[in-house]
C-alpha positions in Angstrom: -24.8 12.4 -0.2 -22.5 9.6 -1.5 -20.6 7.4 1.0 -17.0 8.0 0.0 -13.8 6.3 1.4 -10.2 6.8 0.4 -7.8 4.1 -1.1 -4.5 4.1 -2.9 -4.9 3.4 -6.7 -2.7 0.6 -8.1 -4.3 0.2 -11.6 -6.7 2.3 -13.7 -8.9 0.2 -16.0 -9.5 3.2 -18.2 -5.9 3.6 -19.1 -4.8 0.0 -18.5 -1.8 1.4 -16.6 -0.2 0.9 -13.2 -0.2 4.2 -11.3 3.3 4.4 -9.9 2.6 7.8 -8.3 0.3 5.8 -6.0 -2.5 8.5 -5.7 -5.2 8.5 -3.1 -8.6 8.2 -4.7 -12.2 8.2 -3.5 -14.4 5.1 -3.7 -18.1 5.4 -3.7 -19.3 2.7 -1.3 -22.8 2.9 -2.9 -21.3 1.5 -6.1 -19.9 -1.7 -4.6 -21.8 -4.6 -6.0 -21.9 -8.4 -5.7 -18.5 -8.8 -7.4 -16.7 -5.9 -5.7 -14.3 -5.7 -4.0 -12.8 -8.6 -6.0 -9.3 -9.9 -5.5 -7.1 -9.0 -8.6 -3.5 -9.5 -9.6 -1.6 -7.1 -11.9 1.1 -9.1 -13.7 4.0 -6.8 -14.7 6.8 -7.8 -17.1 9.7 -6.0 -18.6 10.4 -7.0 -22.2 13.7 -8.9 -22.1 16.6 -6.9 -23.5 14.7 -3.6 -23.5 14.5 -2.7 -19.8 11.8 -0.1 -20.2 9.0 -1.7 -22.2 6.5 -2.9 -19.6 3.7 -5.3 -20.1 0.7 -5.1 -17.8 -2.0 -7.8 -17.6 -4.9 -7.7 -15.1 -6.1 -11.1 -14.0 -8.6 -12.4 -11.4 -7.2 -15.9 -11.4 -5.2 -16.1 -8.2 -3.7 -19.4 -9.3 -2.3 -18.0 -12.5 1.1 -19.7 -13.0 2.6 -16.4 -14.3 2.1 -14.6 -11.0 5.6 -13.8 -9.7 7.5 -11.3 -7.5 6.7 -8.5 -9.9 3.0 -9.0 -9.6 0.9 -6.6 -7.6 -2.0 -7.7 -5.5 -5.1 -5.5 -4.9 -8.9 -5.4 -5.0 -10.9 -4.4 -8.1 -13.9 -2.1 -7.6 -16.1 -0.5 -10.2 -16.6 3.2 -10.0 -19.2 5.3 -11.9 -17.8 8.3 -13.6 -19.6 11.7 -13.8 -21.0 10.8 -17.2 -22.6 7.6 -15.9 -20.0 5.2 -17.4 -18.2 2.8 -15.2 -14.5 2.0 -14.9 -12.7 -0.7 -13.0 -9.9 0.3 -10.7 -7.6 -1.8 -8.6 -6.9 -0.4 -5.2 -4.3 -1.3 -2.5 -6.0 -3.1 0.4 -5.0 -5.7 2.9 -8.3 -7.6 2.2 -11.8 -7.2 0.8 -13.0 -7.0 4.4 -10.8 -3.9 4.9 -12.7 -2.1 2.1 -16.1 -3.2 3.4 -15.2 -2.2 7.0 -14.1 1.2 5.8 -17.4 1.6 4.0 -19.3 0.5 7.1 -17.4 3.0 9.3 -17.4 5.9 6.9 -19.2 9.0 6.3 -20.5 12.2 7.7 -17.4 13.9 9.1 -15.5 10.6 9.5 -13.2 10.1 6.4 -11.9 6.5 6.3 -8.8 5.4 4.4 -8.3 1.8 3.5 -5.1 0.2 4.9 -3.0 -1.1 2.1 -0.2 -3.7 1.5 2.3 -1.4 -0.2 2.7 1.2 2.6 6.0 2.4 1.1 4.5 2.8 -2.4 4.4 0.5 -5.4 7.6 -1.6 -5.6 9.8 -1.2 -8.7 9.7 -3.9 -11.2 12.7 -6.2 -11.2 14.6 -7.0 -14.4 13.9 -10.4 -15.8 16.6 -13.1 -15.7 16.9 -16.3 -17.7 16.4 -19.5 -15.8 17.3 -22.9 -17.2 14.6 -25.6 -17.1 14.6 -29.3 -17.9 11.7 -30.9 -19.8 11.1 -34.6 -19.6 8.5 -36.0 -22.0 7.4 -39.3 -23.5 8.8 -39.4 -27.0 11.7 -41.1 -28.9 13.8 -38.0 -29.4 13.6 -38.2 -33.2 13.9 -34.9 -35.1 10.1 -34.8 -35.4 9.8 -35.2 -31.6 12.3 -32.3 -31.0 10.4 -30.1 -33.5 7.1 -31.0 -31.8 8.5 -30.1 -28.4 9.7 -26.8 -29.6 6.3 -26.0 -31.1 4.4 -27.2 -28.0 6.4 -24.8 -25.8 6.7 -21.9 -28.3 6.4 -18.6 -26.5 7.5 -20.2 -23.2 11.3 -20.3 -23.9 13.9 -17.8 -25.0 14.6 -18.3 -28.8 17.7 -20.3 -29.5 17.9 -22.0 -26.1 15.9 -25.2 -26.7 18.3 -28.1 -26.6 18.0 -31.9 -26.7 20.1 -33.9 -24.2 20.8 -36.8 -26.6 20.2 -37.4 -30.3 18.1 -40.4 -29.9 16.4 -42.1 -26.9 15.4 -45.8 -27.1 13.7 -45.6 -23.7 10.7 -43.6 -25.0 11.5 -40.7 -22.7 13.5 -37.7 -23.9 15.0 -34.8 -21.9 15.3 -31.3 -23.2 16.6 -28.1 -21.7 15.7 -24.5 -22.4 15.8 -21.1 -20.9 12.9 -18.8 -20.0 12.3 -15.5 -18.4 9.0 -16.8 -16.9 8.0 -20.1 -15.2 6.9 -22.4 -18.0 3.7 -24.4 -17.8 3.9 -28.2 -18.5 1.7 -29.7 -21.2 0.0 -33.0 -20.7 2.2 -35.6 -18.9 5.4 -33.6 -19.4 7.4 -32.7 -16.4 9.4 -29.4 -16.1 11.9 -28.8 -13.4 
């Protein structure tokens, strides 16, 4: 007889979707391996200007600079389906130890449920807002330098917002401003504030 525990589902790897109805699922403890339960982050984004188009990205990099208040934290476990294929699910748990403890305490007539972080359900995703950032980099502020800066940070700023603070800098250091819906990641020795 399989050793089953209950946990709240955050993300289903088969559909690549967040499960906002927050269903209770069963986890087969016998299928937990060396890499499970594994900390996971579900990065959620609303497409700017649309308000309903959601982007979901699952990452295991807990230092990912794109993790923000809209991200969900959980633990990935692999579950074997009835046909023998596996699927990754992310469940709500306070820690990996909480899942292991539930597995150790489970079974027979004792049905364990893993304690989660989101006790009131999955929080709604917040609308993105533009934030102005300042970029300081080593260049002379010539048109080529401005063009190179816009190319280096392409995809990290909202189109039409990249500006240069002065037309030419003799100091070898230029300052640019731009707006972004996400926290930009600096390249090389550039500094973004």
